[in-house]
N, C-alpha and C positions, 0 to 999 in steps of 0.2 A: 504494500500500500504506500503510495507516494503522498507525502504531506506538503502542501503548497504554502509558501510564505508570501507570494505576491502574484497578482493577476492583472494582465493587460489584455484587452479585447480589441481586435480589429474587425473589419467587416466579414472576413471569412475564416479567421483563425483566432485561437486563444493562446496567449503566450504565458506560461506558468513558470514561476521561479520555484524550484523544488529543493528542499533540504535533504541531502543524502549524505549521512555520516559526517555532518559538520561542513560539507561543501554545498554551495548553491549552484544548481544546474538549471538550464532553461529547457523547457519542454514546449514544443509547438504542436497544437492539436487543431485539426480542422473542426469547425463548429458543426458541420454535418456528420461528423464521426461520433458525436455524443448521442447515444440512443436512450439513455434514461438518467434522470437526476433524482436523488433521494435527499430530502431535507430531514435530518434526524437530530436527536439530542443524545449526548453520552455523559455519564458521570465522570468528572475529573477530580482527582484527589488534590486538595489544596493542603495548606499547613495542618489544620486541625479538623477539616471537614471535607465533604464531597459536594461539588456544585455541578449542576447541569449546564453543559456548554453545547451550543449549536454547532452543527457541522453539515457540510454539503458533500455528497458523494457523486462524482461524475463517472458514469459507466461509459467507456469508450470502445468502439469496435476495434478489434485487433489487440486489445489488452486484456489480460486475465484479471488483474487487480484493479480496483477502483482508484480514482484520484480523489483525495480527500482535502477539502478546505475546512480547516478547524478555526473556530472563533478565537481561540487563544494564541494561535500561531501566525495568523495572517497580519500583515503590516497595516493595511487599510481597514476602515471600519467594516465590520462584518455585514451590516445592513446594506452597504453599497455593493459588496460582492454578491449578496443574495438577490438584490434587485437586478444586477447585471445578468446573473444566471437565469432568473425568471424571464427577462427580456429575450435572451438567447433561446430559451425553450419555446417561448411564444412565437418567435420568428421562424424557428425551424420545425415546429410541430413536435417537439420532444416531450415525452411524458414526465410529469413531476409527481413524485410520491412524497406525501407528508407523513412522517412516522413519529410525530411528536405527541 
């Protein structure tokens, strides 16, 4: 599972900055290759408790593992990333699953 730290969207592609073992790599994904989007929440352990954090899973054709955008890992506000993903889904007819 790839964890995204930054998202940039063009008309036909999404450029993701992915953290892999302490290194930042760029992944370019065609928007029409995204076939499903899942909006979920997961418990994240903080110092003395657990909090629910939002996350977006992008399921892409040709990849076995989903690409995950986590609320606590991404540089830009999560709401902006969520709105962007919703617009992409609307434009390309991609299904969105809410599991919250």
